[in-house]
N, C-alpha and C positions, 0 to 999 in steps of 0.2 A: 496923169502923174499928179500926185499931191503937191499943192502950192508950197513954195519955200524949199523944195528939194532940187538938187542937181545930180546928174548921173556922170560918173567919171570912171576911168580905169583906176583900179586900186594901186596904192603905193605900199611899199614894205611896211611903213609905220602904221598902216591900217590892219595889219595881221592880227594884232591883239584884240581889236574891236570886233573884227570878223569872227574870230574864235569865240568871243563872248556871245555874240548874236547867235551863232550856231549852237553853243552850249545851252543858251536860254530858250531856244526854239522848242525844246521838248520832243522833237520828232526826228531830228537829223542824227545820223551816226557821227559822233564827235571825233574829229581827227586831232592829232597832237597840235599844240600851239605852233610848234616848229613848222609843221606842214602848211599852216595858213601863211606864215611868213614867206616860205618858199613859193607858195601859190601866187602871192602878191608880187613876188620878184619875177618868177619865170612864166607865169600865165596871165599877166596883167592885160595883155592885148586881147585875151579871150574871156575876160571877166569884167565885172562892173560893180561899183558901189554907189549907193544913194547917200548923199550927204545932206544934213540939215543946214540951217542958216549959220550955225557955228562951225560948219565943216566936219562934223562928226559923222561917221558911217552909221546909218540906221537900217540898212538892208544891203544885200549883196547877191550876186549870182557868180559862181565860179564855173569855168568851162575850159575846154581845150579842143584843138583840132585833132580828130582821131588819126593816128599815124597811117593806118592801113586804108583809111577812107578820108583823104584830105579835103573832100567837099562836105564833110560832116562835122558839125560843132556838137561836142558832147557836153551836156549840162551836168555838172557834178553836184552842186548844191545850190539851193535857193533858200534864203531866210530873210525875214523882216523882223525888226525889233518890235516887241509887244505893243509899244505905244503907237506904232505906225500901221498896224495890221487893219485889214478891212477897208482900206482906201484905194485899192488897186495898184499898190506899189510893186508887188511881185510881178504882175503883168507888165507894168511899165518898165521894170528892170529887164525882163526877158525880151520884150520888144526892142528896147534901146540897145541891148547887147547884140542881138542878132542883126539888127540894122547896121550897127557899127562894124561888126565882123564881116558882114556881106560887102561893105564898101572896100575892105582890105583884102578879102579872100573871095573865092568863087564858091561859097557854101551853097549846097543844094538842099540840105535838111539838117535837122537836129536829132539827137538821140539823148535819152535820159532813162534812168530806171526808177521805178516807183514800187513800193510795197503795196499789196492789195488793200491794206487798211489805211493808207494815206489819202483820204478823200480830198483834202485841199490841193495836193499836188496833182492828183488825177484831174480835178476841175481846171487847175491852172494850165496844164499842158493840152487838155482837150479844147479849152477856149482859145488857146494860142493857135492851134491848128485851124479852128473855125475862123478866127480873124484873118488868117493868112490863106484861107481857101485850100488848105493842105489835108492830105489823108493822114490817118494815124494807123499804124500797124502795131500790134501788141503781141509779145510772146515772152515766155519765161526765159530770162537770160541765165539767172543763177537760182537753182532750186535751194530752198531753205536748208537742206541737208548739207550743202557745201560749206556752210559757215561753221567755224570751229566752236563758237560759243553756244550753239544749240538754241532752238526756239526762234531762230531768225525767220521772218517771213520770206517767201521767194521775192527776188527782184525781177520785176516785169519790165522788159525793154519796150520803150515807146519810141518808135521811129516815125518822125513827122517830116513830110515833104511831098512833093517838091515845094520849096518856098519861092514866092515871087515878091520881090522888093520893088516898090515904086519910088522913083526919085522926083 
């Protein structure tokens, strides 16, 4: 974890900053600013922000417990502000979030989707699995043809688990 940063559950007032970080990432599908406000309200327990010394969000992970698989944490988005990239912050956010959620819930694994061209996310989640001694299963969840805007890459489901947390 980079020095000078803290990890916390997001607050509603973080929604605008999280939206800006997502927008500026250049890789994420940007949701409406309203959705980030709702996410900070309704899914704060399964999400995390990294704050700098001034308390401003500089990175985030949003997630939720999958309703039909309550032992699975779905990671929705991961983004780090440009000034903080390349320092291991995304990995620290992901590790911190899964450890916190595991303390509160009996999660067994995580799921996320990644497009084939997103090398950084592929590396992030593959290295997460390695750090936790977990297997990674991959399969196409949503074929590109399902997206109405056309030209969307397929979304590949990464299923990582079982996870072992050490206290």
